[in-house]
C-alpha positions in Angstrom: -21.0 -18.7 1.9 -19.8 -17.0 -1.3 -16.0 -16.4 -1.3 -16.1 -13.7 -3.9 -14.2 -10.7 -2.6 -13.5 -9.2 -6.0 -13.9 -5.5 -6.9 -13.4 -3.5 -10.1 -9.7 -2.9 -10.9 -10.6 0.8 -11.0 -11.6 0.7 -7.3 -8.5 -1.3 -6.3 -6.3 1.2 -8.1 -8.0 4.1 -6.4 -7.5 2.4 -3.0 -3.8 1.9 -3.8 -3.5 5.5 -4.9 -5.1 6.7 -1.6 -2.7 4.6 0.4 0.2 5.9 -1.7 -0.7 9.5 -1.1 -0.9 8.9 2.6 2.5 7.2 2.5 4.0 10.2 0.7 2.5 12.8 3.1 0.4 14.2 0.2 -3.3 15.2 0.1 -5.4 12.2 -0.7 -6.4 13.6 -4.1 -2.8 14.1 -5.2 -2.6 10.9 -7.4 -6.1 11.6 -8.9 -5.1 15.1 -9.8 -1.8 14.0 -11.2 -3.4 11.3 -13.3 -5.7 13.8 -14.9 -2.8 16.2 -15.6 -0.8 13.3 -17.0 -3.6 12.5 -19.4 -3.6 16.1 -20.5 0.2 16.3 -20.9 0.4 13.0 -22.9 -2.5 14.2 -25.1 -0.8 17.5 -25.8 2.5 15.7 -26.6 0.5 13.8 -29.3 0.9 10.5 -27.6 -1.4 7.7 -28.9 -4.4 6.5 -26.9 -2.6 3.6 -25.3 0.2 5.9 -24.0 -2.3 8.4 -22.6 -4.0 5.5 -20.8 -0.7 4.2 -19.5 0.3 7.7 -18.2 -3.0 8.0 -16.2 -2.6 4.5 -14.7 1.1 5.1 -13.9 0.1 8.3 -12.1 -2.4 6.4 -9.9 0.0 3.6 -9.1 3.2 5.6 -8.9 3.4 5.4 -5.1 2.0 1.9 -4.8 5.4 0.5 -3.8 5.7 2.9 -0.8 4.4 0.6 1.8 7.0 -2.0 0.8 10.0 0.1 1.4 8.7 2.1 4.3 11.0 0.4 6.8 14.1 1.1 4.6 12.9 4.7 4.3 12.5 5.0 8.1 16.0 3.7 8.6 17.3 6.3 6.1 15.2 9.3 7.0 13.7 8.5 10.5 10.2 9.6 9.5 9.2 7.7 6.3 6.1 9.9 5.8 7.4 13.4 6.4 10.7 12.5 4.9 9.1 11.6 1.6 6.9 14.7 1.8 10.0 16.9 2.2 11.7 15.2 -0.8 8.7 15.9 -3.1 8.5 19.5 -1.9 12.1 20.3 -2.5 12.7 23.2 -4.9 16.3 22.3 -5.5 16.9 21.9 -9.2 18.7 18.7 -10.4 22.1 19.3 -12.0 22.1 17.8 -15.5 24.3 14.8 -16.0 26.9 15.6 -18.6 28.7 12.3 -18.2 28.2 8.9 -16.6 27.8 9.1 -12.8 31.3 9.1 -11.3 30.3 7.9 -7.8 28.1 4.9 -7.2 24.7 5.5 -5.6 24.3 4.6 -1.9 23.2 1.0 -1.5 20.3 2.0 0.7 18.9 4.3 -2.1 19.3 1.5 -4.7 17.6 -1.0 -2.4 14.6 1.3 -1.7 14.2 2.0 -5.5 14.5 -1.7 -6.3 11.8 -2.6 -3.8 9.5 0.2 -4.8 9.7 -0.4 -8.6 9.4 -4.2 -8.3 6.3 -4.0 -6.1 4.6 -1.3 -8.3 5.4 -3.3 -11.5 4.1 -6.5 -9.9 0.9 -4.8 -8.8 0.3 -3.5 -12.4 0.9 -7.0 -13.7 -1.5 -8.6 -11.1 -4.2 -6.0 -12.0 -3.8 -6.9 -15.7 -2.8 -3.4 -16.8 -0.9 -2.8 -20.0 2.8 -3.6 -20.7 3.5 0.1 -21.1 2.1 0.8 -17.6 4.1 -2.0 -16.0 7.3 -0.9 -17.8 7.0 2.7 -16.7 6.4 1.7 -13.1 9.5 -0.5 -13.1 11.5 2.6 -14.3 9.6 5.2 -12.4 12.8 6.9 -10.9 14.8 6.9 -14.2 15.4 10.4 -15.7 16.1 11.9 -19.2 19.7 12.5 -18.5 20.5 9.1 -17.0 21.0 10.5 -13.5 18.0 8.8 -12.0 17.8 5.6 -9.9 19.1 3.1 -10.6 20.4 5.1 -13.6 20.3 2.3 -16.2 18.2 4.1 -18.7 18.1 7.6 -20.2 16.7 9.5 -23.2 14.2 7.6 -25.4 14.9 4.3 -23.5 12.9 5.6 -20.6 9.2 4.9 -21.0 7.2 8.0 -22.0 4.7 7.5 -19.2 7.6 7.9 -16.7 8.4 11.4 -18.0 4.8 12.4 -18.3 3.9 11.4 -14.7 7.1 13.0 -13.3 6.2 16.3 -14.9 2.5 16.0 -13.9 3.5 15.3 -10.3 5.9 18.3 -10.2 3.3 20.6 -11.6 0.6 19.4 -9.2 2.8 19.6 -6.1 4.7 22.8 -6.9 1.6 24.8 -8.0 -0.2 23.8 -4.8 2.8 24.7 -2.6 4.4 27.7 -4.4 2.0 29.0 -7.0 1.7 28.4 -10.7 4.5 30.7 -11.9 7.0 29.1 -9.5 5.8 25.6 -10.6 6.5 26.4 -14.2 9.9 27.8 -13.3 10.8 24.7 -11.3 9.6 22.5 -14.1 11.7 24.4 -16.7 14.7 24.0 -14.3 14.3 20.3 -14.5 13.8 20.2 -18.3 16.3 17.9 -20.1 17.4 16.5 -16.8 14.3 14.8 -15.2 12.2 14.9 -18.3 12.5 16.1 -21.9 12.4 19.8 -22.4 10.0 19.4 -25.3 7.5 17.9 -23.0 7.7 21.0 -20.7 7.5 23.3 -23.8 4.4 21.5 -25.1 2.6 21.7 -21.7 3.5 25.2 -20.5 0.9 27.2 -22.5 -1.9 24.9 -21.1 -0.9 24.6 -17.4 -2.9 27.5 -16.2 -6.0 26.2 -17.9 -5.5 22.7 -16.6 -4.9 23.9 -13.0 -8.1 26.0 -13.1 -10.0 23.0 -14.2 -8.5 20.9 -11.4 -9.5 23.5 -8.8 -13.1 23.9 -10.0 -15.9 23.0 -7.5 -16.4 19.8 -9.5 -12.9 18.7 -10.5 -12.6 16.7 -13.8 -11.1 13.6 -12.2 -14.3 12.7 -10.4 -15.9 11.6 -13.7 -15.4 7.8 -13.8 -17.8 7.1 -16.7 -15.3 6.4 -19.5 -13.0 3.9 -17.9 -11.2 1.5 -20.3 -11.9 -2.2 -20.3 -8.7 -2.9 -18.2 -10.2 -0.9 -15.3 -13.5 -2.8 -15.4 -12.0 -6.3 -14.8 -12.3 -7.9 -11.4 -9.5 -8.4 -8.9 -9.5 -9.8 -5.3 -9.6 -7.2 -2.6 -7.0 -9.3 -0.8 -4.4 -7.6 -2.9 -5.1 -4.2 -1.3 -4.9 -5.7 2.2 -1.6 -7.4 1.4 -0.1 -4.1 0.1 -1.3 -2.3 3.3 0.5 -5.0 5.4 3.8 -4.6 3.5 4.4 -1.4 5.5 5.5 -3.4 8.5 7.2 -6.8 8.2 5.6 -8.0 11.4 2.2 -7.4 10.0 2.4 -9.8 7.1 -1.0 -11.4 6.7 -2.5 -9.2 9.4 -5.4 -7.8 7.3 -6.4 -11.3 6.0 -6.4 -12.7 9.6 -8.7 -9.8 10.8 -11.0 -10.2 7.9 -11.3 -14.0 8.2 -11.9 -14.0 11.9 -14.5 -11.1 11.7 -16.3 -12.9 8.8 -16.3 -16.3 10.6 -17.4 -14.8 13.9 -20.2 -12.8 12.3 -21.4 -16.0 10.5 -21.4 -17.9 13.8 -23.3 -15.2 15.5 -26.1 -15.5 12.8 -25.5 -12.4 10.6 -26.8 -13.0 7.1 -24.5 -13.8 4.2 -24.4 -10.3 2.8 -23.4 -8.8 6.1 -20.7 -11.4 6.6 -19.4 -10.8 3.2 -19.3 -7.1 3.8 -17.5 -7.7 7.1 -14.8 -9.7 5.4 -14.1 -7.0 2.8 -14.1 -4.3 5.5 -11.5 -6.4 7.5 -9.2 -6.5 4.5 -9.1 -2.7 4.2 -9.3 -1.7 7.9 -5.7 -0.7 7.9 -5.8 1.7 5.0 -5.0 4.6 7.3 -1.9 3.0 8.7 0.1 4.4 5.8 -0.2 7.9 7.3 1.8 6.9 10.4 5.6 6.6 10.3 7.1 3.2 11.0 9.1 4.7 14.0 5.8 5.1 15.8 4.5 1.6 14.9 7.8 0.1 16.1 8.0 2.1 19.3 7.2 0.4 22.7 4.1 1.6 24.6 3.2 3.9 26.3 3.5 6.4 23.4 3.8 10.1 23.8 0.7 12.2 23.2 1.8 13.4 19.7 2.3 9.8 18.5 -1.0 8.7 20.0 -2.8 11.5 18.1 -1.4 10.3 14.8 -2.6 6.7 15.6 -6.0 8.0 16.4 -6.2 9.4 12.8 -5.7 5.9 11.3 -9.4 5.0 11.2 -10.2 8.6 10.2 -8.2 8.2 7.0 -9.9 4.8 6.4 -13.2 6.6 6.7 -12.1 9.3 4.2 -11.3 6.5 1.7 -15.0 5.7 1.8 -15.8 9.1 0.2 -13.4 8.6 -2.7 -13.7 5.0 -3.7 -17.3 4.4 -4.8 -17.0 0.6 -5.0 -15.7 0.3 -1.4 -17.7 3.1 0.3 -19.8 0.8 2.6 -16.8 -1.4 3.4 -14.4 1.4 4.2 -17.0 3.0 6.5 -17.4 -0.2 8.4 -13.6 -0.7 8.5 -13.2 2.7 10.1 -14.8 1.3 13.3 -11.9 -1.1 13.9 -10.6 0.9 16.9 -13.9 2.0 18.4 -15.2 0.5 21.7 -18.8 0.1 23.0 -18.0 2.1 26.1 -16.9 5.1 24.0 -13.2 4.8 24.8 -12.1 4.1 21.2 -11.2 6.3 18.3 -11.6 8.3 16.2 -15.3 9.0 16.7 -15.6 7.8 20.3 -18.9 6.0 19.4 -20.5 3.8 22.0 -23.1 1.1 22.3 -25.6 0.7 19.5 -24.0 3.7 17.6 -21.5 1.1 16.4 -22.7 -1.0 13.5 -22.8 -4.7 14.2 -20.3 -5.5 11.4 -18.0 -2.8 12.9 -18.2 -4.5 16.3 -16.9 -7.7 14.8 -14.1 -5.9 13.0 -13.0 -4.1 16.2 -13.0 -7.3 18.3 -11.2 -9.3 15.6 -8.6 -6.6 15.3 -8.0 -6.6 19.0 -7.6 -10.4 19.1 -5.2 -10.5 16.1 -3.2 -7.6 17.6 -2.8 -9.5 20.9 -1.7 -12.6 19.0 0.9 -10.7 16.8 4.5 -10.2 17.7 5.7 -6.6 17.8 9.4 -5.5 17.7 9.1 -4.6 21.4 7.1 -7.5 22.7 6.3 -11.2 22.0 2.9 -12.2 20.9 0.5 -12.9 23.7 -0.1 -16.5 24.5 -3.6 -17.8 23.9 -4.4 -17.8 27.6 -3.1 -14.2 28.0 -5.1 -13.0 25.0 -8.2 -14.7 26.3 -7.7 -12.9 29.6 -7.4 -9.5 27.9 -10.6 -10.1 25.8 -12.4 -11.1 29.0 -11.3 -7.9 30.7 -12.5 -5.9 27.7 -16.0 -7.5 27.9 -16.2 -6.9 31.6 -15.3 -3.3 31.1 -18.0 -2.9 28.4 -15.5 -2.3 25.6 -16.9 -5.3 23.6 -20.2 -7.1 23.5 -20.1 -10.5 25.1 -21.9 -12.3 22.3 -19.6 -10.8 19.7 -16.5 -11.9 21.6 -18.0 -15.4 22.3 -18.6 -16.0 18.6 -15.1 -14.7 17.6 -13.3 -16.8 20.2 -15.2 -19.9 19.3 -13.9 -19.5 15.8 -10.4 -18.5 16.9 -10.1 -21.5 19.2 -11.3 -24.0 16.5 -8.6 -22.9 14.0 -5.7 -25.2 14.7 -2.5 -24.2 12.9 -2.0 -26.2 9.7 1.3 -27.8 9.1 3.7 -26.4 6.5 3.0 -28.0 3.1 4.1 -27.1 -0.4 1.2 -25.5 -2.1 0.2 -26.9 -5.5 1.3 -24.2 -8.1 -0.9 -22.9 -10.8 -0.1 -23.6 -14.4 3.3 -22.1 -15.3 4.3 -21.6 -11.7 7.1 -23.6 -10.0 6.3 -25.3 -6.7 8.2 -24.5 -3.6 9.6 -27.2 -1.4 8.6 -27.4 2.3 11.9 -25.9 3.4 11.6 -23.1 0.9 8.2 -22.3 2.2 9.6 -22.3 5.8 12.3 -19.8 4.7 9.8 -17.7 2.8 7.5 -17.4 5.8 10.4 -16.3 8.0 11.6 -13.6 5.6 8.1 -12.4 5.0 8.0 -11.5 8.7 11.2 -9.4 8.4 13.6 -11.9 9.8 17.2 -11.5 8.5 19.4 -14.3 7.4 20.9 -15.1 10.8 17.5 -15.0 12.5 16.1 -17.4 9.9 19.1 -19.7 10.3 18.6 -19.8 14.1 14.8 -20.4 13.8 15.2 -23.3 11.4 18.5 -24.8 12.7 20.3 -24.4 9.4 23.4 -22.3 8.4 23.1 -18.8 7.1 24.7 -20.0 3.8 21.9 -22.5 3.4 19.3 -19.8 4.1 20.8 -17.6 1.4 20.6 -20.6 -1.1 17.0 -21.1 -0.3 16.2 -17.4 -0.6 17.8 -17.4 -4.1 15.7 -20.4 -5.1 12.5 -18.8 -3.8 13.3 -15.6 -5.8 13.9 -17.7 -8.9 10.7 -19.6 -8.6 8.6 -16.6 -7.7 10.3 -14.5 -10.4 11.3 -11.7 -8.1 14.4 -10.1 -6.7 13.4 -8.5 -3.3 12.0 -9.9 -0.1 9.1 -7.5 -0.3 8.1 -8.7 -3.7 8.4 -12.3 -2.6 6.1 -11.6 0.3 3.5 -10.0 -1.9 3.6 -12.7 -4.5 3.5 -15.4 -1.8 0.5 -13.8 -0.1 -1.3 -13.4 -3.5 -0.7 -17.1 -4.2 -1.8 -18.2 -0.8 1.6 -19.5 0.2 1.8 -17.5 3.5 
């Protein structure tokens, strides 16, 4: 069977933009609209073609680091989704920095910014986008007056795309929430603090025209005909699945496990190669909609209150909505949206039953159920193999899953013995990790802190910290989230 799971970079970027918008509590066309505005602003500011392209790409990937620091945001603001939404909607003007910041930034804020920027920059690098794009994403929270986060850059040292996208985002959000006049007033209030005043002055006469074009029945950002060569390259869809899973440390590798089991089970059941291949890709993105649900709900013990359950029921709805926006993933996203349906009609969000569920969707749903049972949650241990088998048997007897589907899946699940930890041969230019470093990496990728890793491996916390430093050095990263993403991309976890 072909292992090609690649898609166009453009489709991967749009999937990541969709996930980012959900994470920020924004309409799912926010990043697309912002990208078009950013292109217009950069052009009006007489930026060269490469800078215009970078501004568009930065706008699409600006929130791609949101899943990685969702837990830190949840610890800081309780609801990571609505908390971010409120921050973006704030009309409070920023005071201009007249001198270096006198008080240090809270460590939690710095940590969240570090994680976000490193992940976004690494994603741009993995996608093969320009150096300008990567640099702007790594400095996405810096500001003109030096009062941004982490506050290491100011003025002309901040990449132009960072300023352009910040202004485009403000105009898109404020005009939608408060009207065009107020949006311009708020942007002017941030001139020479968040972004250069000259950029606001150059854009102001055109904003009404641009917003009218964006709100037309056929908005301009739907035209995908003239994409640059960088957006037509191919990238593994696994990247999108790995970014989805960063939202919750205990879900590291979750999307890949669902995808692999669904693919292998469908092949064992006799589905043709094309359907198996589509099932695998659908499994990788079945969790797109998870970004819309705050971590506090995911981490809460069952049973959940009605309001929380309703938000969970919308997860596959948002996955289905992605199918309408991402041309190259339309079929896969539609199949993926059946991940929580059941043959007896008890699932969600459609409540489909029986043959109304596509065959590939039935394999995704059963695989998701098995992987869920076998995954540790903050409030429960993973089910043992015997316990999980018992649950799947009950589901079949109740009519929630098809017997043949479950038999094929379980035959594959039972035949996959855990492989021992071994150092993975690095690619050219990459440093190999030792067996102990791999063990530590796998622990921290699941969200375990230093003391928990030390207990699990029978070593001292100081030794754990030494191994973590070496892992960061070899993977060329500085945060645990970035190490997790790079390790997943390289097949180390």
